[in-house]
N, C-alpha and C positions, 0 to 999 in steps of 0.2 A: 178681321174677317172681310174679305173683299167680294163684291158681287157686281155683276154687270146687268143693268136693267135697261131694256129698250122700251120706250113708250111711243106709241102713235096715238095721238089724241086730238080732239077738237076743243078749242076754247074761243070765247067771244071777247074780242078787244074792240072797243069803239063800235060795237054793234055789228061788226063784220064777221064773216065766217072764215076762219083761218084753220088750215090743216098744218100741223107741225110734226115733223119727224125728228126725234131727238134721241141721242144715245147718252145715257147717264153713267158716269163713273162713280160708284159708291164705295166708301171706305168707312167702316165702323171704328170710332176712336173712343167715344165716351157717351155719357147719357145726357149731356147738357147742351151741346151745340151741334148743329149740323148746317151745312150749306152746300149748294150745288155748284159744280165746277165743270164748265164746258171748255175743254182744251182742244184746239184745232178741230172742233166738230162744227160742221156747217149746219146751221139751222135755216131752213127754207120755209117761209110762210107765204102762202098763196092767197090773195084777196080776190074772191069771186063776187064780192058785193056788187060791183059794177060790171058792165059788159066788157071788161078788159081784164087782163091778168097782170097784176103788179107783184113783183117779187122783192122780198127783202132778204138778203143774205148777210148774216152777221155772226159774230162770236160773242159769247158771254163769259166773263170770268167773275166768279163770286169769291170774295176773300173775307175771311173773318178777321177783323182788325179792330181792337179796342171794343169788342162786343157790339160791333155793327156789321150789317150786311151790305156790302158794296157790289156794284156791278160795273162792267165796262162793255160797251158795245163797239165792236170794231168792224171795219170794212162794210159799212152799209151800202146797199146798191140801189136804194130807192127812197123816196120821201116817206115811205112807210116806217122807216127807221125812227123818225121823230115821234110818230104815233106810239110805237112800241116803247120808246124811251119814256114817254109821258106816263104810260100805264105802269111802268115799273118804278117810277121815281119814289113812290111811297115806301118802297122797301128800305130805303135809307133811313126812314124815320122809325122803323121797328127795332127796338133795342133787343127784344127777345121774342123770336117767333117760335111758336110751337110747330110741330110737324104739320098739324092740321091747318094752322094759319098759313104756313108756307105753301102748302098744296093749294089752298084757296086763292092765295095771291097769284099763283101761277095760272090758275084757272083750269086745273086738270079735271078731266072727266072722272066719273066715279070709279070706273074699272081701273084706270091708271092710279087713282088716289089710293085705292085699296092695295094695289101692288106696292106702292111706295110705303104705305103704313107698315108693311111687313118687315121693312128694313130697319136696322138700328140707325142712329144718327150718322151723318155723312160729313166729310170734310173735303176741301180742295186739296189737290195733289201738288200744285205749283202756283207761284205768283205770276201775274201777267207779265212781269219783266223778263221772265224766263220761259218762253213757250216750250212746253213739254207735255207729253201725253203717253198713254199706253194705247195699244191697238187692240183689235178684237181677238188676236191670237196670243198676245202677250202683254205684259205690263211694263215693258221697257220704256224708259224715259228718253225722249227725243228732243233735240234742239234744231231750230230752223236756221239754215244758212241764209243770212239776210240778203245775199246777192243772187243766188240761184234758186232759193226756196227749197233746197234739198232738205228732207226730213232725216236728220242724221242721228243715229243712236248715240247716247251719251257715253256708252261703253264702246270703245273701238278695239279691234283685234290687231295687236302688234304681231306681225308674222316673222320677226327676227329670230325668236327662240322657239323653233318648232320641235316636236318630238323626234328623237333619233332612233335608228334601228341598230342592230348589233354591229354593223360595219361602220357606224358613225355617220351615215347619210341620213337624210330626212325620211322619216317613216310616212309615206304618202297615205297609207290606209288610216293611220291614226290622225293625220292632219285632216283628211276628209271627214272623219267622224266629228272632230272638233268644229270644223267649219259648218257642217250640216246642223249640229246642235245649236251653234251660235246663231245661225240664220233663222232656225225654227223658233228661237226665243228672242228675236228682235234685233240682234246685232247686225248692222249693215255697212260698217266702215272697216275696211281691211287695209293695213299699212305694210308695205314691203319696200325693198330697195335692191338695186343691182349688186351692192356689196354685201348683202346678207346672203351668204353662200347657199345657193340652191333654193332660196326663199321664193323668188319670183316664179320659178318653174313650178314649185309645189303649190303656191298660191293660185297660179293660173289653172293648174290641173284640178284643184279642189273647187274653185268657184265657177269654172266654165261648165260644170255639170248642172248649174242653176241658171235661172232666167237672169239675163244681164241687168235688167232693170231692178232686180231685187237687192242689189248691193252697190256700194261705192268703192272704187279702187283708188288707192293712193300709192304712188311710187315716187322715185327721186332721181335727180340728176346728180349722181354721186361723184366723188373725187377719185378718179382712176388714174390720176397723174398724167393724163393726156388732155390737152386743153385747146385743141383746134375746134373750129366750128363743125367740121365733118365728124370728129370724134363724138361731140355732143349729140349730133343728129343720129349717128349710128347707135349710141346708147339708148336713145329714146325709141328708135325703131325696134331694137332688140327687146326692150321692155314690153312694147305692144305685142310682139310675137310670143314672148314667154307667158304673158297674161291672157293670151287668146282673145284679144279685143282690138277694136279699131279706134278707141278713145280712152283717155284717162280722166277720171273724175277730179282727182286732186294730185297735182304734180308739184314737187318741191325742189328748189335749189337746196342741195343736201349739205348740212353741216357748215353753213356759212359762219364766218367769224374767226375760225382758225387761220392764222396767218395774216389777219388784219385786212385792211382795205386793199392792199396790193394784191393779195391772193384772190380776193373777190373779183377784182377787175381782170386778173389773169384768167380766171376760170370762166367768167360769164360776160364781162362788159367789153373788153378790148377785142375779143374774137367775134362779137356780134351774136353770141349764143342766147343771151337773155332776150334780145330783140327778136330772134327767131322763135323762141318759146312763146313770146307774146303774140306773134303771128299765128302760131298753132292754137293758142287760146282763142284768138279772134275767129279762127276757122271752126272752132268747136271740137278740135281734136284733143285739146286740154280744156276741161270745163272750169276748173279753178286753178289758179297759179299762186304758189306761196313759197315759203322757205322754212327750213329748220335751222335753228340758231344754236351755236356753241362758240364761246370764246370772247372775242373783242367786241365790246358793246358799241364801239364806233361803227361797226359794220351793221349791226341791228338798227341803229339810229339812221344811218345813211339810206338803207333800203326803205324804211318807213317815211323818211323825209322826201324820198323821190317816188312815193306811191301814186302821185297824180299821173306820173308817166307810166309806171309799170302795172298799176291796178291789181296789186295782190289782194286776194280776198281772205287769206288766212296765213298764219305763221305758227310754227311748231316750237314750243318752248319747254324747258324743264321747269316744272312747277310742283311744289309740294309744301307742306306746312313748315318745313325747315328752310328750304331754299327761298321761301317767301321773304324773309328778312335776313337770312344768314348765308347767302351764297357768295356775295362779293367779299373781297379781301378787306374792304373798308368796314364791312359789317361784321368782321370777325370770321368770315368764311374762308374758303380755300380757292376761289376763282377770281381772276382779274377781269371780271365783267360787271354784271349788275345783279342785284337781288331780283327775284321773280316778280315782286310787287311792281318794280319799275317796268319790267318787260310787259307785264299784263296790262298795267294802266296806260302805257304808251300805245299798245295795240288797240285797246278799247277806244282811246281818243281818236285814233286813226281810222276807226271803222273796220278794223281787221280782226276777225275772230281767231281764237286760239285753239290749236290742237295741243294736248298736253302729253308730254313724255316724262318718264320717271316719276309717276305719282307716288311710288313707294321708295324712291331714292335708292334704286338698285336692290330692293328687298329690305333695306334697313327699317323702314316704317311698317313692314309686315311682321316684324319680330322685334318689338321694343325691349329695352332693358326692363327687368321685372318691376321695378318701382314705378315706372311710367305706365306700363301695361296695366298695373293694378289700379292706377288712377282712372283709366278708361273703363275698366271693368266695374268700378263702383258706380259709374254713370249709366252704362249699358252693359249689363252682365252677359248678354247673348252675342254682342258684337265683337268681331275679331279686330286686332290692331289694323289689319289691312283695310277693313271696311271703314274704319274711321278716316284713314288717309284718303280713300276714294271719295267718301262723302264730302270731305273738306274741299277737294278739287271740284267736284261736280256742283257744289253750292255756288260757284262763281258764274254769273250769267253770261259772260263773254266766252266761256269755254264751249266749243262746238262738240268736241268729243275727247275722251280720256283714253289713251292707249294703254293696253296691258298685254304683256306677252304671256300667253296661257298655253303651256304645253301639256298640261294635265287636265283631265275633265273636272276634277274636284276644284281646281282653280277657276275654271270657267263658270261652274255652277255657283261658286261662292261670289264671284263678281257679278253674275247675273242677279243674284239675290239683292246685292247692294243697289243696283241701278233699276230694279224692276218692282216698284218705281223708286226713284231717288228720294230719300228722306233728308232734306238739306240740314246742314248744321245750324244750330241755334247760335245766337250771339254768345251765350254762356259757354257753349261747346267750343266755339272758336277761341275764346279766351283760354280755355283749358289746353287746347292744342298749342296755342302760342306759348304758354308757360312750359309745356313739355319740350317744345323746340328750343327755348332758352336753356333748359336744363341739359338737353342732349349736346349742346355745343361744348359742354365741358368734357365730353368723352373723346379720347384720342383715336378716333376711328380713321381709317383711310377712306376718302370719299369716292370709292370705286362703285360704279353702278352696274358692273358686270356686262357692259355693252360688248366687250371682247374685240373692240376695234384694234387693240394692241396685239392681238393674236394673229398668227402664231409667232411665238418667240423663236428666233433663230437658234437658241440654245435649249429650247424645250421647256422653259419655265411656264407653269400654269399660273400666269399673273393673277387673273381674277380669283382662282381657287385659293392661292396663298392669302390674298387680301380678305376673302370671305371668311376663312378660318380665323384669321387674326381678329377681324371685327366681331365675330361671334364670341370670342374669348373676352374682348373688351366689354361687350354688352352684358355678358354674364358675370362680370366682375371676377374673372378668372385670370386676368393678366398678372404675372408675377411682379411684385414691387420689392426692390432691394431693401427698402426701409422697413418692411413689415416682417414679423417673425415667421410667417408662413411662406416666405419667399422660396425656399428650397422645395417645399412640397408643391407649390403652384407651378414652379418652373418645370419640375419633372412631369407634372400632369400636362402642361402646355406642350412640351416636346413629344410626349407619348401620343397625344391627340393629333399633333401636326404630322407625325410619321404615319399614323394610321389613316389620316385623311388624304394626304398628298403623296403620290407615288414618288419614289426616290429621284427619278429622272426629271420630275416636274417641280421639285422644291426650290425655294428661294436661293439656296446655295449654288445653283447652276447658273445664276446670273453673272454675265461677264462684263456688265456695265457698258454695253455697246451703244446704248441709248437709241436703238432703232425704234423703240416703243414710244419715245417722248412726243414726237410730232403727231402721233396717231391718237393720243388721249384727249377726248373732248373736255375732260375735267382738269386738264393741265397738271396731273399728278406727277411728281418727281418719282417715277416708278422705281428706278434702281436704288434710290435713297430709301424708299419705303421698304423695299425687299431686304435691304441691308439691315434696317431696323428690326425686322422680323428675325433675321438670321442671328442678330446680336442676342436676342432673348434665348435662343437655343444653345448658345455657347457656354 
């Protein structure tokens, strides 16, 4: 049960008359412990004892740790801070404070005390290391951009997979409804790109109906296979026009890593484009400059190693509880780059915050094999597999926001419930997810994230669709095995389901092995080979 309680009260500290305006966030959890948590709430105390006005502005964080009540006072603006600190120091010595003792220690007036006594015990919603809060309108968890002080929703809206209409185009009305609902419930980070067909236009149309200061726009300098400085400038200009804005909050070098350092230098360095983007950042046309990474880890390292020059404030990486330790080929994964733990920790050391893509690994972590899903249900019966994956990502303090493509209202509402507010994973839950990740590495799935960069196929193959069907069969233990007695039965069921799911003209047998898809895949999947494997099952 959550409640919001606002108290305006007087209390006496050091004999002075102080008026305090405080907003309390209360959350009932049990009958034994409660403590008060001020997150991004400014507390202003005015001292009128003398003939001058002295103000102290500070933040308090209360954290229950080993049955003690701790406090942190941040950003003091006057010497009054030391006085306040002295008055609260005795709180550390109280092992078990009753509600009445807690109220007396704070010095609340009788009216406010009676108001607080009506509530159940309360607990903090976040640790001081991860600044996050709800607002008066919603309970969304926010993270603070350490460079610009932007208050960014921990759930970000990925605008690549938007709802479609009957003709295959983006449904603007449904997109507007999703954006409106997201904004009303605290989401303020929206991510798009020029190569997301129709996305920038639809995103601009939806968001321009709202106050510009109510949201943050992220877009990208995508690879359109034209690498002159003028081409890069024109792409940026077009993005501004499509988004109906004169500045971009978060602008990324898109999908760096593919093609290695030579490709990076061709796209951004040798032509002077990155220097020009830095100039736009210095002018305020770009508020934050960053990059999204896929591929060769040498490129990732090079960019962060040169961050004194380029001053990136964020980078976008693929991170989930499988890729954490199982993304690289050396770790038993499928990519010739690095595990997410390496990318995350190097970013953190460089002072660069992370935007997270693929928190569900292309949907795989939203629908786990039954035995793994059962393990999660035993711990949290009400939580979905997807909620576990999102909570795991959000529990990492260097994460600025977590992108999710939400083309259905039910997906949006489910994700909002996860992040409003975030309930971080416990160490025991992290261990459980780690064990599940280890177990899932034994499943022969195709590591497709359904990004659709490989599409359209010149021969009409629905590449992500074929892989999605195959992966579903693997996860459901329905893949036919020639060594098992039920092989014939399972093969017939596999073929029937494949034909019912994928249209004839879009099936794997249409692949001509032209390899046009290979350089487009950020996961470095040998697409023709994997399609041939699927086809082999059907023969």
